C-alpha positions as CSV (number, residue, x, y, z in Angstrom):
1,M,63.8,318.3,168.0
2,T,63.2,314.5,168.0
3,A,64.2,312.0,165.3
4,L,62.2,312.5,162.6
5,H,60.2,309.5,160.6
6,P,60.4,308.8,156.4
7,F,57.4,310.9,154.7
8,H,56.0,309.5,151.4
9,L,55.2,312.1,149.4
10,A,53.7,311.3,145.2
11,F,53.7,313.9,142.7
12,A,52.7,313.8,138.5
13,V,54.7,313.6,136.1
14,T,54.7,313.6,132.3
15,D,58.0,311.9,131.5
16,L,59.3,309.2,133.6
17,P,61.7,307.9,131.4
18,A,62.8,311.8,132.0
19,T,62.3,312.3,135.5
20,E,64.6,308.9,137.3
21,R,67.6,310.6,134.0
22,F,67.1,314.3,136.5
23,F,66.6,312.2,140.7
24,V,69.5,310.0,139.8
25,D,71.4,311.7,138.1
26,V,71.3,315.4,138.8
27,I,69.7,314.9,142.4
28,G,71.9,312.1,143.0
29,C,68.3,309.6,144.6
30,E,67.9,306.1,144.4
31,V,65.6,304.0,143.0
32,G,63.1,301.6,144.3
33,R,60.2,300.1,143.6
34,Q,58.6,300.1,139.6
35,A,56.5,299.4,137.1
36,A,55.1,301.2,134.1
37,R,53.5,304.4,134.9
38,W,55.0,305.3,138.5
39,I,58.5,305.1,140.2
40,D,59.6,305.7,143.6
41,F,62.8,307.5,145.1
42,N,64.7,307.2,148.1
43,F,65.3,310.7,148.3
44,F,67.0,311.2,151.3
45,G,65.6,309.0,153.5
46,H,62.0,309.6,152.3
47,Q,60.2,308.2,150.1
48,I,58.3,309.5,146.4
49,S,56.6,308.1,144.4
50,A,56.4,309.6,140.3
51,H,53.4,308.4,139.0
52,L,52.7,309.7,134.9
53,V,49.7,311.8,133.7
54,D,48.8,313.0,130.1
55,D,48.5,316.9,131.7
56,T,49.7,318.1,134.1
57,E,48.3,321.8,135.5
58,A,49.1,325.1,136.1
59,V,50.6,326.3,139.3
60,A,49.9,329.0,141.2
61,Q,52.1,331.1,142.7
62,N,52.7,333.3,146.3
63,E,55.0,336.5,146.8
64,V,57.9,335.3,149.7
65,D,60.5,337.6,150.1
66,G,60.9,338.9,147.3
67,D,60.4,336.1,144.8
68,Q,57.4,333.9,143.8
69,V,57.3,330.3,145.0
70,P,55.2,327.3,143.7
71,T,52.7,327.1,145.7
72,Q,52.3,323.5,145.2
73,H,56.8,322.2,145.8
74,F,58.6,320.2,147.5
75,G,62.1,319.8,148.8
76,M,64.1,318.8,151.7
77,V,66.3,320.3,154.4
78,L,69.7,320.0,154.0
79,P,72.6,320.2,156.8
80,W,74.5,323.3,155.4
81,E,77.4,321.6,153.9
82,Q,75.5,319.8,151.8
83,W,72.8,322.5,150.7
84,H,76.1,324.1,149.1
85,E,77.8,320.9,148.0
86,M,74.3,320.5,146.4
87,V,75.2,324.2,145.3
88,A,78.0,323.6,143.3
89,R,77.2,319.2,141.7
90,L,73.9,322.0,139.8
91,N,76.4,324.6,139.2
92,E,78.2,322.6,137.2
93,R,75.9,320.7,135.3
94,G,73.8,324.0,134.0
95,Q,71.1,323.6,135.8
96,A,68.6,326.0,135.8
97,Y,67.3,327.4,138.8
98,L,64.5,328.7,139.7
99,I,64.8,330.9,142.0
100,A,68.6,331.8,142.2
101,P,70.7,330.3,145.3
102,K,70.2,332.7,148.2
103,T,70.2,333.6,152.2
104,R,66.3,335.0,152.5
105,F,64.8,336.3,156.2
106,T,69.0,337.6,156.9
107,G,69.2,337.9,160.5
108,E,65.6,337.5,161.3
109,P,64.5,333.4,163.1
110,G,64.1,331.1,160.1
111,E,67.2,332.9,158.2
112,Q,67.6,330.2,155.2
113,A,69.2,329.3,152.9
114,T,66.9,328.1,150.1
115,F,67.0,327.8,146.1
116,F,64.2,326.8,143.9
117,I,64.6,324.4,140.5
118,R,61.7,322.7,139.0
119,D,62.1,318.7,137.4
120,P,61.1,316.8,133.5
121,S,57.8,317.0,134.6
122,G,57.9,321.1,135.7
123,N,57.4,320.0,139.1
124,A,59.0,322.5,141.6
125,L,61.8,321.5,143.8
126,E,62.9,323.5,146.8
127,F,65.9,322.8,149.0
128,K,66.6,324.4,152.2
129,S,69.2,324.2,155.3
130,F,70.0,325.9,158.2
131,R,72.8,327.2,159.7
132,E,71.0,326.6,162.8
133,P,68.9,323.8,162.8
134,Q,66.5,324.2,165.6
135,A,65.8,327.4,163.3
136,L,63.2,325.5,161.7
137,F,59.9,325.8,163.0
138,D,61.1,329.8,164.2
139,R,58.8,331.9,163.4
């Protein structure tokens, strides 16, 4: 795999202070620039920007390996050990899961560990890991 460049993702939130607490205290991000209606976070070396909105729309779902996965979501592919450390930290905090930690596509190309959680505004985040990182795009 070639070196990756940071991505930028902007997403809607309904409560900036709760979003900041979630991404800093629960996920472990650092705060970047911010203003009255938005805040940037260092999301594992990538820039994500939470933008305050008055309302969010309902999110559709698709079936993936037996789970109803929100079609609108973002997240991070973590190294295997870091993924397990994240699960342990979330469990210690009593974090609710949208989709609990599991291994998906066992024994198939692209086998991965995954879980989904929601931020305080209802945005779905997926954290996944591949025991074999080069399998990221296997099909």
